[in-house]
N, C-alpha and C positions, 0 to 999 in steps of 0.2 A: 513518648509513649503512652501516656495517659490519653492524648488525643487520640491514638492510633487505636486504642483499645475502645474509646468512646465511637470513634468513626465505624470499627467494626460493629459494634453493638446497633448502631442505627441502622447502617444497612442491611444486618441480619433480621433486623425487626421489620425493615420494610419488606425483604425476599420472603420472610417466613408468612407473610399475609397471602402469598400467592400458592395455590395448590400445586404440588409437583408436576401434574399432567399439563396442567396451565402453563406453570412455566417453561416447559420444554416446547409447547407451541410458540410461545413468547421468544423462545431462542432461535426456532425455526423461522420464525418472522424476521427477525434482526439478521440472520446469517443470509437469508435471501437477499435482502437488501444490499448486505455487504459484498455478495457474490457479483451483482450486477454492476455494483461500482466499479470493482477490480478487473472485472472481466472487461469493462470498457476502455482500460488502460492498454490494453494488449490486442482486442479482438479486431480491431480497424487495420491491423498491419498488412495481413495478406490481402484486403481490400482496396490498398491504395493504388496499385495500378489501373485498377475496374474504374476507381472514381475519377482518376486522372484522365483516362480515356473519355468517359461519358459525360463529366462536366468542363473539361477543357482546362483542367488545372494547371498551373505553372509548378516548376518545383518546389518553388519557395510555398507557393498555396499549398500544395500536398503537403509539405512539414508541417504547415499549420493546422492542419486536420489532426494532427496528433498534440501540437503544442497548445492548442487553445484549450484542450480537455486539460492537460497536465497544470498549466500555469493555473486555472482558473479553480481547480481542485487543490493544488498544494496552497495556493495563496489565502483561500477563505477558510480552510478547515478548522484553524484555530477560532474563528468566528463562529462556524457552525457549531463548535463542541460547546463554548461558552454561552451561546444561545440557546442549546439544549438545556443547560443548566438552570438559566433563568425564566425560560417561557415555557418549559415542558418539552420531555424526550419524544413523547408520542407525538405531538403537535409538531416537532421539528423532523421527525423521521417523515411523517405523513407528507408535509410540505417540501423537504427534498426530495422523496421518490417521485411526488406528483409532477415536479420541476423536471426531474429526472426524465420521467416517462415521456411528458409532453414535448421536451426537446428531443428526444428520440424519435417521435412522429416528425417533426418539423427537418430534421435531419435525414430522415428516410426519404422524404418526399422533396428534398431540396431539388432545384432545377438549377441553381447557380452556384460556382464554388463558393461565394462569400456566405451564401446562405447556411451552407454546411458547415463552414468554420464557426457562423454566429451561433448555430445550433451546439455544435460540439462545445464551445466556451459555456452556453447555459447547460447543458449537461455536466459540465464540470463542477459549476456552481451548486446544481442540485445534489451532487455526490458528496461536495463539501459540506453541505447542510446534513444530509443523510449519515454518511460514515461515521462521524464520532457518536452520533446517538446509539448507533449498531452496539457498538460495545458497551456503552453505559447502559443500555436497556438489559444487555446480556447480565452484567454483574448485579444490577439490581434487581432482577429476577430470581436469582439464584442464591442461596444463603452461603456465607463465606466457607471455604473448607472444600474438601476433594470435589464437591459437585460443581461448585464454581469453576474450579480450576479444569474440570472435563467441560464445562459450558464454554469456556475460553479456548479450550482446545479444539472445540467445534467451530466457534467462530474463526480462529486461525486457519483452521483445514478449508474450511469454506472459502475464504478469503484467497488463501493460497490456490485452492482450486480454480477459482475465477482466473488469477492471472494464468495459470497452466494451461488453462481450456482454451484460452483466447484465440492459439493458433488452430486448433483443431475446429473449433465452433466456426471461426472465421473462413476457414478453408473449405469447410463443409458447405456453408452457406452461399459463397462466392461461387464454388464449382457446382452446385445443384440448383440455385436460385439466382440472386444477383447480390451485389454489393449493398443494395438499400437494405437487404434483411440483415445484413450486420447491426443495422440500427433498430430497424422495424421489431426485430425479434424480441426487443426490450419491451414492446408495448403490451402484449398480452402477459407476460410473464408479470411486468411492472404493477398492470391492473390486478392480477391475483393476489399478489402481495400486498397491494394497497387495502383491499377488502380483508384480507386476512389479519392485517396490521389493526385497521379499524376495529374489528372485533375482539381479538385476541390481548392486545396491548393496553394496558392502565397508565393512565398519567401520572407523571412523576416528574418533580424538580426541587433542586437542591432547597433545603431547609436552612434558614438562618443568614440568608443573603437577600439584597434589595431586588427588584425588578428592571433597575436602571442599567442600561448597557454603557460600559464605558466606551464613548464614540470615539474620543483621539485616539485611545489604544487600539480600538477596531480598525480606525484608518491607516494608523502606522504600519500594525502589525500585518494587515492585508496587503497593503502598498509594497512594505519591505519583502513580505514571501512572494508575492507576485512578480517583482522587479528582480528579485534574485532569480526566480525560476526561468523568467524571460531572458537574462543574460546566460543561464545555463544552456536551454536550447538554442540560444545562438552559436554556441561554441562549434556545433556541427558545421556550421555554414561558414561561420568568418574564423573561427579558431578562438584561442584564450587571449591573445595578445591584441587584437582588434578593438579601436574604439567602441564599435558597435556592442562587443561583448562586454568590455570592462565597464563602461559607462553604467549600464543597469545593475550589474554585479555590484559595484562600490556603491552606487547609489541605494540598491536595495539595504546592503549591509550597513550603510549610515542611517537609514530609517528604521532599521531595527535596534540599533544604538540609542537613538532618540526614543524609540518605544521603549526600552528597558530602563532610561532615565525617568520617562514620564510613569510609567507604571509604578515605580519605587515612590512616588510622590502622590498618588491618586487614592482617595479613599476606597473606592469600590473599583479595583482595577480588573481589567479584562483578564488578565492573567496574574495572579497573585504570586510574586517572587519566591514567596514562603515556599511555595509546594516544592521548589527545587531544593530545600534545605531538607528533604527526602533525600537519602542517599539512593534507596531504590529506586526513586521516581527520575533523577538525574543520571544515574549509571545506565539504567535500562534504556532510558531515551537516546543517549549517545551510542550504546551498543546497538541498539535498533537501526539508528542511521548507518552506522558504519557496516553493519551486516546487510542491511538491505540494499547498500549502495552496490551490490554485486547481484542481487536477485533479476532486476529489469534485464541486465545485460545478460544473463544466462538465456533466457527464454529468447531475446532477441537474435544474439548471436548464433544460437542453436538453431533456429528457424532459418535465417538466412546462410548459414553453413549447408543445410540441408537442401535448399533450394537452388543456391548460387553455385555451389561446388558439386554436392553430389546428385544434383538434377532432379530432386523431387518435386513433385507438384505441391501445390498449397495443401492438398488434402491430404497427401502422404506425409509431407513434413508435419501436419499436426497429428496424423496417426502415430507418427515415429516417435512424439513426444508423449503419449497417452501413459506408457509405463512410469514416466517420471511424475505425470500428474497424479497418478494412483500412490506412487511413493509419498508425496507430500501430504497427501490424506492420510495415509497409514500412519507416518510419523507422527502429524500432529495430534491424532487420536491416541498413539502410543504416550506421547509427552507427559499428562496427567498421570499416568499409572506409573511411570519412572520416577516423577519428581518426588514423593515421599522417600524414596529410598537414595535418591542420587543427591536431591536438594537443587532448587532451580538453578542457582548460579552454576554447579556442575554440569548440570544437564544442558545449560546454555552452551557453556565452554566447549563440551562434547560436541554439539551439533555445530559448532563453528568449525571445529577441527575436522569433522566429517565431510562437511560442506567444501571446505578447503582442499581436501584429499580429492573430492570428486573435481574441483575445478582443476587441480593439477593433472589430474589423468587426462581431462579433455584437453589441455594444452598441448597432449600428444597427438594431437589430430594430424591427419595426412590429406592432401588431396584425392586419394583414392581410399580412403577409409571405410571400414564395415560399419553397419548399424548395429552390431552385437557390441564391437569394441569401444567404438568411437561415439556412440550416441545412447545406448542402451545402460551401458554400465556406469559410467560418469554420470550421466542424467539421473540414474537413480541414487547415486552416492549424493550427489549435489542437493537433490529435493530433500532426501531424508535428512540429512544435516538441516536446513531451513527449515524443516516441519519441527525437529528436536528444539531448535533454538528460539523460534518465535513465541511459542506459548508461554515458557517461563518468563520471558522479557515481559511480555503483555501483563501476565499475572504478577509479576512483583511489581509494576507499575501501578496498576490499578489497585491492588491490595493495600497499597499504602497510601492512597488518597482518601482523602475527607470525603463524605457525601456530597457535600457543597462544591467538591472541585472535581466530581466523578466525570464529567461531562469535558471538561477541560483536559484533564489528564488523558483521557481516551481520545480527545483531539491532538494531543500533543503526541500519543503514540502513533497515531494515525500519519501525522504530520511528519514524524521523523521517518516513518516507512517510506511515505510516498516522495518526501524530498529527498531522501536518503537513495532511493532506487532512481528519480529522475538524474540528479548530480552524477550519480555512479555510471549511468548509461552514457551520457555525454561524455564523462572522462575515459570510459573504456571505448567509446566510439574515436575519440582523438587519439587512443592509445593505438587502436588496430589500424587507423589511418596513417598514422606515423611510419608504421612499418610497410604498408603497400606502397605509399607514395603516389597514389594515383593508380596503379597497375590493377587489372581487372581480369587476370588470368587466374584460374583455380588455384595455383601454388601460393600466389601472392596474397589473394584474398585468405587462403588457409594460414600462412604466417601470420597475417594479421589479427585473425581471430584468435588464433593460438597464443599470442603474445598478451591479448586482452584477457583471456582465462587464466594466464599465469599472473597477470598482476592483481587479478580478482581474488586469486589463490593468497597473495600475500596479503590483502586487505583482510581476509577473513581470520587468517593467522594472528596478524594486530589485534582485530577485534575480540579474538579467544584471548589474547595476552590483557586486553583491558578488562575484560570482564572478569577474569581471574582475581585482578587487583583491586577493582573498584567496587563490584557489585557484593551487596549482603553475604556475610559468610552463611553455608548452607544450614546451620542450626537456625538461623533467626528466620528463615524464608521455608522451612520444611513446611507442608502442608500435613494436616493432621488426619 
């Protein structure tokens, strides 16, 4: 308890030195960076057919346009979070955004398939350096209390909007320009954010820690996470029981086990295991992983259902999901206002149950479904629930962290969200494929998608139960 009080006082002192008007400019810059990296998780989906036709990519090569980004993003995120603590949050933000923007240029101008895949991997690396710094910058810029909770709500909303906007933005760019602009659009936005961040952000780093990076820990956790991510993405092509999938999955888990053993004995560990002594940090990260495992699948299956079953164009499919995108923005901004009354735990549980209801409704989809009953209604419920649960989980985790571990905890939150989403999408894709058994008729595809949504609904109910039992009681987390 003493440590938490001291941590909050140091954080408040740091935040109080920034004028409120400037603090929200800092939040704006950080959120813009977060929007870009989350957008790129989903924006290329609708551009894949055009990429394949233009660059002559094989089916496997096309899958790696997505996988290269996800593996690098998830694999390097903990390292990026710790680097922000040790070497400076502003420095890592600018480095990550610069790398991400440069890779976007390379990808947009790629003439060969391997060049595009390589650019996507570098994009993922830049995102892994950038993303943890964004949340840390937000929490350091705004004093603890309702203002910080609102700032985290804004960060959550912008990140969720990035994922939600991917289908619409990608569809519009492919239909109106070309697939290259799915990547090139990052360049002017990235350059603008770079200038704003250079002017508005102040450098900060963790006090009371050395500047030496735990190299063995960095190698082990990066290799372990990347290996697990690689195994996960292999499931779509090879299945869960194939050695091509099992070898990297088991190897990655073994590396992560060795990492835990090494960190317990290292003087200056990359991930101090004591951070998990905080019930809020441990429970919030597990809950984030479980609940986020449904979010990537929601956008993916809604998009392919609209196009493959209902016959929407990429742009029409993106437009159909705009109400859902707006819903997650509204709910994420509403969450900080509700937390003082409900408590963080109760609001997160409520959000998971609302989202589960939406996923259950979506599982009633039919091959001749209508926009109002099969896309609009359930989509709004799913995204309202997600918006309500992510903000309290992020707030619980970050507010319980000491200043020296702020970047690390931000990296953990982002890693939980990204790895949960990637793993969940692969699991749900396998579930859908098990029902369709290779059939491609609208009826068969709908049955597969519906089973995936029912499974996701069950996962969210389990997540709600987990949060109810494990997260700190409301009176301990109520915002003043």
